[in-house]
N, C-alpha and C positions, 0 to 999 in steps of 0.2 A: 574563557575558552570552554567549549563543550567537551565533556568527558567522552572519549571514544576509544575503542580498541580496534585496531586494524588487523585484518586477516588477509594475507596476500597469497596468491596462487600463480602457478606457472602459466595457466591458460584458462579459458572460459569453461572448458569441460571439467577441469578439476574443481573450479569454483562451484559449478552447478551441482556436482555431487555433494560437496561440503555444505552448501547452503540448504539444499533439500534435506540433508540429514539433520542439520541444526534446527530447521523449522519443525521437523517431525519430532525431534527431542523435546522441544518446548511444548508441543501438543501432548506428547506422552506424559510429561511432567505435570501438566495441568489436569489431565485425566486421572493420574494417580492421586493428585492433591484434592481435587474437587469433584471428580466424576464426570465432568464435561469440559469442553474447551471451545472457545470462540476466537477466531483469528481473522485478520484482514490480510488478503494476499493480492499481489499485483497481477495484472494480465500483460499481454503483449509478447513480443518476440524475445526480449532479453531474458526474462525469467522462465521461459517455457521449459528449458531442459531441467532446471532445478525443480520446477513443479512436478515434472514427470518422475524425477528421482523421489521426491517426497511422496507421491502417490503410490509408489511401490512398497512403502513401509507398512508393516502389519500393525495396525492400530485399531482401536475401537471407534471406527469412523462414524458409527451411528450416533455417537455422543459428541460429535464435532460439528460446529456451525462455522461456515465460511462466508465472509462477505468480501467483495472487491474493495480495495482501497479507493478506487474511483472507477467510473465507467462513462462511456460515450452515450449521448442521447440518441441511440439507435435501437432498432428492434432487437430483442434478445437472441434472435437467430441470425443477426447480421454478423459478418466476418470480423467486424471491428469491435464487437461486444466482448468485454472482459468476462462478464458472467457466463457467456456461452463457453468460453475457454475453460473456466473453472468448473462449470457444471459437467462438461464433457469428461473431465478427469476424475472428479470427486463424487458426483451423484451415483455412478455405478458402484462405488465403494460403500455407499450408505450414508455419506455425510449430508448434512443439510446445507444447501447453498442458497443464500438470500440475496436477491438482486437489489441494487441501489435504484435502478430505473424501471419504469413500467409505463407503457403507453407513449403517446406522442405529446408530452407536456412541454411547455416552455421551461427554460432553465430554472427560473425562480420557483415555479410551481413544482417542478421535478425535485428540486432540493428540499422543499417542504414535505413532499410526499416521502422522500427517502428518510428524512429525519424522523418523521412519524413512525415509519416502519422499523427503524432502528431502536426506538424506545422500548419495543417489546422484547428485545434481546437481553441476555445477561451481560452486564458490564462490570468491570472494565474488560477490554479485550486482553486476551492472554498474549497475543503477539500481533504487532503490525510490521509487515515486511514492505519496505519502501524501495523504489528505484529513484533515479534522478535524471532529469534532462540536462542538456548542455547549458541551458539558460538558468539552471538552478531550481527548476520546478520539481516538486515531488508530489506523488499521487496526482491530482489535477489542481494543485495549488500553484497557480502560475503568476508571474509578474503581471501587473495590469490592474484594471478597474475593479476586479472582484477579489483582489488579494486580501484586503483588510477584512472583508466578510469571512473569508476562509481562515484567516489567522486569529481573529479576535472575537468572533461570534460565539455565543453559548451553545449553538446547535452542534449536533454530531455530523451533519451532512448539509451541504449547500450546493446549489446549482451555480455553475461558472461558465463563462464564455471566454476562452483564451483570445487575446488580441495581440498579434495576428493569430488566426487559427493555424495550427501546425499543418504543413502541406501534406504530410503522410496520414493525417487523421483530422480532417477539417470539420470537427463536430463540437458542439457545446457538450458540457459534461456535468456529472454530479461527482462530488468528492467528499471523502471524510475530511473533517476540519482538523485544524491543529489541536483543538480541545479534545477531540476523540483520540487522536494519535498520542498526544502527550500523556493521557491517562493510562495507557497500556502498561501491562506488566513487563513486557519486553518489546524492544524496537530494534530492528536490524535493517541495514541498507546494503544493497548489492549493486555494484556498478562495474563497468569495464572501460578500459581505455585511459591513456595518459591525460587527455584533455578533461575528461570528467573528474579524474582524481584531482587535478589542479583546482577545478571549480569547487569541489567538495572541501578540499583543504582550506580554501579561502573562506567558505561559509562557516566551517567549524571554528576558524580563528576569529572571525568577526562576531559570531554568536548572535545575540539579540539585536545588535545594531546592523546586521547584514542586510544588504539590498536583495540578497538571494533568498527565495522562499524557504529552501531547506534549512538554511542557517537559523532562521527565525522559528521554524517548526521545532527543530531539535534543541534549541537553546532553553526552552522551558520544560523539557522532559526531565523528570526527577530520577533518572537512571542512566547508567553508562550505555552508550550505543555501540552495537557491534557493526563494523563496516567490513564488507567483503569486497575485495577488488582483484581483478585480473587484467592483464594488458589487453 
């Protein structure tokens, strides 16, 4: 069973403040230890409030590099772009925000381009902050035909096409791989709702044998996972 510590909150607002504070603390610790920090952050609606709390923290943001955990293959100014959201919050603070996607490439080519771009960054990541979908996907590591490439490949990023495409975001994507996530110095997961909690508990119990992507991603991590949950 995967080693995990649960942090429970009364509501999503309380969780957002705590998660934003925890992420900022990890960054501050990395800055104190090494003089710089590199983190992978989620985009989308669920983590938005926590990201805003994090952005209010006084840090040496000019020494911080941020990459999305995943992104849709859309223009960087598209409303569905995760890097657009992250850049809007953190570029004004002086942080470096590195996109995973660029141009209108097909998924396989986009993944190769992202992997090449990530080679130039300082590794390992100091923090990977993950969410999870009700189907057990995390970042954009979805069940389906691209699952094994994202779980088992040596790359740090790959292109994927979820099947079926999510109705609320029907786009191919680029995602960090399990290899990139598992090498991080710290990994945390934030989710809301009883149904997602049930799915995550199942994935944690099943571990490497799970059919749920998040179970297989977290099973090979060499550190305890912090899980933040609110109803």
